[in-house]
C-alpha positions as CSV (number, residue, x, y, z in Angstrom):
1,X,-0.1,0.3,-0.1
2,X,1.4,3.6,-1.3
3,X,2.2,5.7,1.9
4,X,-0.6,8.5,0.1
5,X,-3.1,5.8,0.3
6,X,-2.3,4.9,4.0
7,X,-2.8,8.4,4.7
8,X,-6.0,9.1,2.7
9,X,-7.7,5.3,4.0
10,X,-6.6,6.7,7.9
11,X,-8.4,9.9,7.0
12,X,-11.4,9.0,6.2
13,X,-11.7,6.2,9.1
14,X,-12.7,2.9,7.0
15,X,-9.2,1.7,5.3
16,X,-7.2,-1.4,5.4
17,X,-10.4,-3.5,5.8
18,X,-10.0,-5.8,2.5
19,X,-6.4,-6.0,2.8
20,X,-4.7,-9.1,4.8
21,X,-7.5,-11.2,5.5
22,X,-8.0,-14.9,4.9
23,X,-11.1,-15.9,2.8
24,X,-12.8,-17.2,5.9
25,X,-12.5,-13.8,7.4
26,X,-14.2,-11.9,4.9
27,X,-17.1,-14.8,4.4
28,X,-18.1,-15.8,7.9
29,X,-21.1,-18.3,7.6
30,X,-24.5,-16.6,8.3
31,X,-26.9,-17.8,10.6
32,X,-30.5,-17.9,9.5
33,X,-31.1,-14.7,11.8
34,X,-28.4,-12.6,9.7
35,X,-28.6,-13.9,6.4
36,X,-28.9,-11.3,3.8
37,X,-30.5,-8.8,6.5
38,X,-29.1,-5.4,5.3
39,X,-29.4,-6.5,1.2
40,X,-31.8,-3.9,0.7
41,X,-30.6,-0.9,2.9
42,X,-29.8,2.4,0.9
43,X,-28.0,4.5,3.7
44,X,-24.7,2.4,5.4
45,X,-24.5,5.5,7.9
46,X,-28.0,5.2,9.7
47,X,-29.1,1.1,8.2
48,X,-31.9,2.8,6.5
49,X,-33.8,1.9,3.1
50,X,-34.5,5.4,1.9
51,X,-35.8,7.5,5.1
52,X,-36.6,4.6,7.2
53,X,-34.7,2.4,9.6
54,X,-34.2,-1.2,8.6
55,X,-34.8,-2.9,11.7
56,X,-33.9,-6.4,10.4
57,X,-30.8,-4.7,9.2
58,X,-29.8,-3.0,12.4
59,X,-30.6,-6.3,14.9
60,X,-28.1,-8.2,12.6
61,X,-25.5,-5.3,12.7
62,X,-26.1,-5.1,16.6
63,X,-25.7,-9.0,17.0
64,X,-22.2,-8.6,15.6
65,X,-19.8,-9.7,18.5
66,X,-17.4,-6.8,17.4
67,X,-20.3,-4.3,17.4
68,X,-22.5,-5.5,20.6
69,X,-19.3,-5.6,22.6
70,X,-19.4,-1.7,22.3
71,X,-22.7,-1.8,24.4
72,X,-21.8,0.6,27.5
73,X,-24.0,3.3,29.5
74,X,-24.1,5.4,26.3
75,X,-25.1,2.8,23.6
76,X,-27.3,1.0,24.9
77,X,-29.4,0.0,21.8
78,X,-27.7,-1.8,18.5
79,X,-28.5,1.6,16.4
80,X,-26.1,3.4,18.8
81,X,-23.9,0.5,19.1
82,X,-23.4,0.9,15.1
83,X,-23.1,4.8,15.5
84,X,-19.9,4.2,18.2
85,X,-18.5,1.4,15.7
86,X,-18.5,4.0,12.9
87,X,-17.2,6.6,15.6
88,X,-14.4,4.7,16.5
89,X,-13.2,4.0,13.0
90,X,-12.6,7.7,12.0
91,X,-11.0,8.4,15.1
92,X,-7.3,9.5,14.4
93,X,-5.9,7.0,16.5
94,X,-8.0,4.0,15.4
95,X,-6.7,0.8,15.5
96,X,-7.0,-1.5,11.9
97,X,-9.5,-3.8,13.9
98,X,-12.0,-0.5,15.1
99,X,-11.4,0.5,11.3
100,X,-12.2,-2.8,9.9
101,X,-15.5,-3.5,11.9
102,X,-17.8,-1.1,10.1
103,X,-17.2,-3.0,6.5
104,X,-16.6,-6.5,8.2
105,X,-20.3,-6.0,9.6
106,X,-22.0,-4.4,6.5
107,X,-20.6,-7.5,4.5
108,X,-21.5,-10.4,7.0
109,X,-25.2,-9.1,6.8
110,X,-25.3,-8.5,3.2
111,X,-25.1,-4.8,2.4
112,X,-25.0,-4.5,-1.1
113,X,-23.8,-1.7,-3.8
114,X,-26.3,0.9,-4.1
115,X,-26.0,3.7,-6.9
116,X,-27.3,6.7,-4.4
117,X,-24.4,6.2,-2.2
118,X,-22.1,8.0,-4.7
119,X,-24.7,10.2,-6.3
120,X,-23.4,13.8,-7.3
121,X,-19.8,13.4,-6.2
122,X,-17.4,14.3,-8.7
123,X,-16.1,11.9,-11.2
124,X,-13.1,9.7,-9.9
125,X,-10.8,10.5,-12.6
126,X,-6.3,10.7,-13.8
127,X,-6.0,7.6,-11.8
128,X,-5.6,3.9,-12.4
129,X,-4.3,2.1,-9.3
130,X,-6.6,0.5,-6.9
131,X,-4.8,2.1,-4.0
132,X,-4.7,5.8,-6.0
133,X,-8.6,5.0,-6.6
134,X,-9.2,4.2,-3.0
135,X,-7.5,7.2,-1.9
136,X,-10.2,9.8,-4.2
137,X,-13.1,7.5,-3.4
138,X,-12.4,8.0,0.4
139,X,-12.4,12.0,-0.6
140,X,-15.8,11.9,-1.5
141,X,-17.5,11.0,1.8
142,X,-18.6,8.0,4.2
143,X,-21.2,7.2,2.1
144,X,-19.6,6.6,-0.9
145,X,-16.7,5.1,0.7
146,X,-18.3,2.5,2.3
147,X,-19.8,1.5,-0.9
148,X,-16.8,1.4,-2.7
149,X,-15.2,-0.7,0.0
150,X,-18.0,-3.2,0.4
151,X,-16.8,-5.2,-3.0
152,X,-13.0,-5.6,-2.9
153,X,-11.5,-4.6,-6.4
154,X,-8.7,-6.5,-7.3
155,X,-7.8,-4.1,-10.5
156,X,-8.3,-1.1,-12.5
157,X,-11.4,-2.6,-14.0
158,X,-13.4,-3.8,-10.9
159,X,-12.6,-0.6,-9.2
160,X,-14.5,1.3,-12.0
161,X,-17.1,-1.7,-12.2
162,X,-17.8,-0.6,-8.4
163,X,-17.9,2.7,-8.3
164,X,-20.3,2.7,-11.4
165,X,-22.5,0.6,-9.4
166,X,-22.2,3.3,-6.3
167,X,-23.3,5.8,-8.4
168,X,-20.2,7.4,-9.2
169,X,-19.5,8.2,-13.1
170,X,-15.7,7.2,-13.3
171,X,-14.0,9.1,-15.8
172,X,-10.6,7.5,-15.9
173,X,-9.2,5.1,-18.8
174,X,-7.6,1.6,-17.3
175,X,-5.5,1.7,-20.4
176,X,-4.3,5.4,-20.2
177,X,-1.0,6.4,-18.1
178,X,-1.4,9.4,-15.9
179,X,2.2,9.6,-14.9
180,X,2.6,12.9,-16.3
181,X,-1.2,14.5,-15.1
182,X,-0.1,16.8,-12.5
183,X,2.9,18.5,-14.8
184,X,1.9,22.4,-15.4
185,X,5.2,23.4,-16.9
186,X,6.3,21.0,-19.8
187,X,9.6,22.3,-20.2
188,X,10.9,21.3,-16.8
189,X,8.6,18.5,-15.5
190,X,6.8,20.0,-12.8
191,X,3.6,20.7,-11.1
192,X,2.2,23.9,-9.7
193,X,4.0,24.1,-6.8
194,X,7.0,23.8,-8.8
195,X,8.1,20.5,-7.7
196,X,9.0,17.2,-9.8
197,X,5.8,15.3,-10.9
198,X,7.2,11.6,-9.7
199,X,7.2,9.0,-12.4
200,X,6.3,11.4,-15.3
201,X,10.1,11.7,-16.9
202,X,10.2,8.2,-16.7
203,X,7.3,7.5,-18.5
204,X,8.3,9.5,-21.4
205,X,11.5,8.0,-21.8
206,X,10.0,4.6,-21.6
207,X,7.3,5.6,-24.3
208,X,10.2,7.2,-26.2
209,X,12.2,3.6,-26.0
210,X,9.2,1.7,-27.2
211,X,8.4,3.8,-29.7
212,X,8.7,2.4,-34.0
213,X,11.3,3.2,-34.4
214,X,13.1,4.0,-31.0
215,X,13.5,7.3,-29.6
216,X,16.1,6.2,-27.0
217,X,14.5,8.5,-24.5
218,X,12.9,11.7,-23.9
219,X,15.7,14.2,-23.8
220,X,16.5,12.8,-27.5
221,X,13.4,12.9,-28.8
222,X,13.3,16.4,-27.9
223,X,16.6,17.2,-29.4
224,X,15.5,15.7,-32.6
225,X,12.4,17.9,-32.6
226,X,14.1,20.7,-32.0
227,X,16.5,20.6,-34.5
228,X,13.1,21.3,-36.8
229,X,11.7,24.5,-36.1
230,X,8.5,24.0,-38.1
231,X,4.9,22.9,-37.5
232,X,6.9,19.8,-36.7
233,X,8.5,20.9,-33.5
234,X,6.9,18.7,-31.4
235,X,5.7,15.9,-33.3
236,X,7.5,13.2,-31.4
237,X,7.4,14.7,-28.0
238,X,3.4,15.6,-28.1
239,X,2.5,11.7,-28.4
240,X,5.1,10.8,-25.6
241,X,3.4,13.4,-23.6
242,X,-0.3,12.7,-24.8
243,X,0.4,8.9,-23.9
244,X,1.7,9.5,-20.2
245,X,-1.5,11.7,-19.6
246,X,-0.3,15.0,-19.8
247,X,-3.6,18.0,-19.7
248,X,-4.2,21.3,-20.8
249,X,-3.1,24.3,-18.4
250,X,-4.8,27.1,-18.6
251,X,-1.5,29.5,-18.4
252,X,0.5,27.4,-21.1
253,X,-0.2,30.2,-23.9
254,X,-0.4,33.2,-22.5
255,X,1.7,35.5,-24.2
256,X,1.6,33.8,-27.2
257,X,-0.6,35.8,-30.0
258,X,-2.8,34.1,-32.5
259,X,-4.9,35.8,-35.1
260,X,-8.2,34.4,-36.1
261,X,-7.4,33.1,-39.2
262,X,-4.7,30.5,-37.6
263,X,-7.5,28.0,-38.6
264,X,-5.2,25.0,-39.3
265,X,-2.7,23.1,-36.8
266,X,0.3,24.1,-39.0
267,X,-0.8,28.1,-38.4
268,X,-1.2,27.7,-35.2
269,X,2.2,25.9,-34.3
270,X,4.1,28.4,-36.5
271,X,2.5,30.9,-34.4
272,X,4.0,29.1,-31.2
273,X,7.1,28.6,-32.8
274,X,7.2,32.6,-33.7
275,X,7.0,33.1,-30.1
276,X,10.4,31.2,-29.4
277,X,12.2,34.2,-30.0
278,X,10.3,35.9,-27.2
279,X,10.6,33.3,-24.7
280,X,11.5,29.5,-25.7
281,X,9.9,28.2,-22.4
282,X,6.8,29.7,-22.8
283,X,6.5,28.2,-26.9
284,X,7.7,25.2,-25.6
285,X,4.8,24.8,-23.0
286,X,2.2,26.3,-25.1
287,X,3.4,23.9,-27.9
288,X,3.3,20.8,-26.4
289,X,-0.1,21.6,-24.5
290,X,-1.9,22.5,-28.0
291,X,0.1,19.6,-29.9
292,X,-0.5,17.1,-27.5
293,X,-4.4,17.2,-27.8
294,X,-4.5,17.9,-31.7
295,X,-2.9,17.0,-34.9
296,X,-2.7,18.2,-38.6
297,X,-6.4,16.3,-38.9
298,X,-8.1,18.0,-36.3
299,X,-10.7,20.6,-37.0
300,X,-11.0,24.0,-36.5
301,X,-13.4,23.6,-33.7
302,X,-11.2,21.3,-32.2
303,X,-8.0,23.3,-32.4
304,X,-10.4,26.1,-31.0
305,X,-11.1,24.0,-28.1
306,X,-7.3,22.8,-27.2
307,X,-6.5,26.4,-27.6
308,X,-8.9,28.0,-25.3
309,X,-7.8,25.0,-23.1
310,X,-4.5,26.4,-23.5
311,X,-4.6,29.9,-22.1
312,X,-5.8,31.9,-25.9
313,X,-8.8,33.9,-25.5
314,X,-12.1,31.9,-25.8
315,X,-13.0,31.6,-29.4
316,X,-9.8,33.0,-30.3
317,X,-10.4,31.1,-33.9
318,X,-13.0,32.4,-36.2
319,X,-14.1,28.8,-37.4
320,X,-17.3,29.7,-39.1
321,X,-16.0,32.8,-41.4
322,X,-17.4,31.0,-44.5
323,X,-20.8,29.8,-43.0
324,X,-23.9,30.6,-45.1
325,X,-24.7,33.8,-42.9
326,X,-21.2,35.2,-43.5
327,X,-20.8,34.1,-47.3
328,X,-17.5,36.0,-48.9
329,X,-17.0,38.5,-46.5
330,X,-13.7,40.2,-45.6
331,X,-13.2,37.3,-42.5
332,X,-14.0,34.6,-45.0
333,X,-11.5,36.1,-47.4
334,X,-9.1,36.4,-44.8
335,X,-9.5,32.6,-43.9
336,X,-9.2,31.0,-46.6
337,X,-6.3,32.9,-47.9
338,X,-4.3,32.2,-44.9
339,X,-5.4,28.4,-45.1
340,X,-4.8,27.9,-48.9
341,X,-2.1,30.7,-49.2
342,X,-1.5,32.2,-52.8
343,X,-3.6,29.7,-54.5
344,X,-6.9,31.6,-54.6
345,X,-5.4,34.9,-56.2
346,X,-3.3,32.9,-58.6
347,X,-6.5,31.1,-60.2
348,X,-5.2,31.6,-63.8
349,X,-1.7,30.4,-63.6
350,X,-1.8,26.4,-64.5
351,X,-3.7,24.7,-66.8
352,X,-2.2,21.2,-66.3
353,X,-4.4,18.2,-64.9
354,X,-2.4,17.6,-61.8
355,X,-1.9,21.0,-61.0
356,X,-5.6,21.9,-61.2
357,X,-6.6,19.1,-59.1
358,X,-4.3,20.3,-56.2
359,X,-5.5,24.2,-56.9
360,X,-9.2,22.8,-56.7
361,X,-8.4,20.3,-53.5
362,X,-7.1,23.5,-51.6
363,X,-9.7,25.7,-52.0
364,X,-12.0,23.5,-51.1
365,X,-10.2,22.4,-47.9
366,X,-9.6,26.3,-47.2
367,X,-13.3,26.8,-47.2
368,X,-14.3,23.9,-45.0
369,X,-12.0,24.6,-42.9
370,X,-13.1,28.0,-42.7
371,X,-16.5,26.9,-42.1
372,X,-18.3,26.2,-45.7
373,X,-20.3,23.4,-45.1
374,X,-21.8,22.2,-48.4
375,X,-22.2,23.7,-51.8
376,X,-25.4,25.0,-51.5
377,X,-24.6,26.3,-48.1
378,X,-21.4,28.9,-49.9
379,X,-22.1,29.6,-53.4
380,X,-24.7,32.2,-54.5
381,X,-25.5,34.8,-56.6
382,X,-24.5,38.2,-55.4
383,X,-21.1,37.6,-54.2
384,X,-19.4,39.6,-56.7
385,X,-22.2,42.0,-56.6
386,X,-24.0,43.4,-59.9
387,X,-20.5,44.3,-61.7
388,X,-20.4,43.4,-64.8
389,X,-17.8,40.7,-66.0
390,X,-16.3,40.7,-69.3
391,X,-14.5,37.9,-70.9
392,X,-15.4,39.4,-74.6
393,X,-12.2,38.8,-76.8
394,X,-9.8,36.9,-74.6
395,X,-8.8,33.6,-76.2
396,X,-6.9,31.6,-73.7
397,X,-7.2,30.5,-70.1
398,X,-5.0,32.1,-68.6
399,X,-6.5,35.8,-70.0
400,X,-9.8,34.7,-68.8
401,X,-8.6,33.8,-65.3
402,X,-6.7,37.0,-64.9
403,X,-9.9,38.8,-65.5
404,X,-11.1,36.5,-62.4
405,X,-8.2,37.1,-60.3
406,X,-8.6,41.4,-60.8
407,X,-12.0,40.8,-59.2
408,X,-12.5,42.0,-55.8
409,X,-11.5,39.2,-53.4
410,X,-14.7,37.9,-52.0
411,X,-16.0,37.9,-56.0
412,X,-12.3,35.9,-57.1
413,X,-13.3,33.6,-53.9
414,X,-16.7,32.6,-55.2
415,X,-15.8,32.4,-58.9
416,X,-12.5,30.5,-57.8
417,X,-14.7,27.9,-55.0
418,X,-17.5,27.1,-57.8
419,X,-14.6,26.3,-60.0
420,X,-12.8,24.0,-58.0
421,X,-15.8,22.5,-56.2
422,X,-17.7,21.9,-59.3
423,X,-15.6,21.4,-62.3
424,X,-12.4,20.6,-60.7
425,X,-10.4,22.0,-63.6
426,X,-9.7,25.6,-64.8
427,X,-11.0,25.9,-68.3
428,X,-12.5,29.1,-70.0
429,X,-16.1,27.3,-69.8
430,X,-15.5,26.5,-66.0
431,X,-14.5,30.5,-65.3
432,X,-17.7,31.4,-67.4
433,X,-19.6,29.2,-65.1
434,X,-18.4,30.5,-62.1
435,X,-19.1,34.0,-63.0
436,X,-22.5,33.5,-63.8
437,X,-23.3,31.8,-60.6
438,X,-21.4,34.3,-58.4
439,X,-22.5,37.8,-59.9
440,X,-26.3,39.5,-60.4
441,X,-24.2,41.5,-63.1
442,X,-24.1,40.8,-67.0
443,X,-21.1,37.9,-68.0
444,X,-20.0,38.9,-71.5
445,X,-18.5,35.4,-72.8
446,X,-15.2,35.3,-74.6
447,X,-14.6,34.3,-78.1
448,X,-13.0,30.7,-79.2
449,X,-10.9,29.6,-76.0
450,X,-7.5,28.1,-76.5
451,X,-7.9,25.4,-74.0
């Protein structure tokens, strides 16, 4: 039993009652007078079913030798003797025998785990060892603690089952390592009190060594990541931190600046890396915090949640800039341009199929990342206003596309998105079609066009 666990159980006063007992001690044969007399109780401290004391249970409990032995001038009845047994068990100087009496008696008389015992208690989380689970449960009050101890937990899974039966909603994952859960500054692996977090570095080293291919140890992996000051700065170590149970810290990214258009993992990581020139420690803590919760496949909403958890202002990222009710406004253009780069404003510069496919994918992905859900949500007549679009006399894809590029940014984006999403290739005909969809003005078509 760990020292921490021993302290927690002693504080509650009902601990260590299932350890070190033989099977005969735990399952002493009942007589006809006591068998399952407490199977219906829902309140252990008062031996009651609801608000009504269960007389049969009281009689059974009071008949246990260790309980009846407490009879004196102040404990003249069974229920008073039970109350005294509980009081003795939680004394700071209680003996192991005194602590064991209440649970032994309840088990002997058939008390069951009930889902009201831990109802409305905080979810037990971030533990997987039975000693540590016990210690957390015993801080949730007498009823919850008694219920948990009624059935011995042999491992994490059985402890979780028992907690659920008692009405708690345990949030821990038995397959997760929580060694680094208490770390608040990732650069020096310390907790909120600036103390080393025992076991965290060991976990990081073990996971690094076990990686395929092996990263040797945490320091080696970190050095390797540091050599690549790009969006991959935290690629290896963020996975190690995630595996070892690191949790986001609300102050990790304080001081780092994000733009509303940094709506991709790459853009966020670039902003974090840039802060390294101001404070490498802050950049490191911020990067690990965000990267351990996200990846380059995370959606804008997922990135926004992670950013907020790490200390950025709530809703820093404008994830819905290109949603239907915001179609092609300045925020949408800024967001799509930030994600897709120069591809939107260089719409006419390439005419081969492979380049067209890449161009189309970049624009469609950018619009989706910025909140456009489906084609009909975003492409609509009016993005170009009533301005006429004149392709007359043009005979090449490049010259037709150049006219598109010369439109206002919102108009250019609308036409480009239409072509990318519908035609998936840049031709004179597709530019015509896009212009028709996006303007209420007149579209003057081109002449015979060399495709």
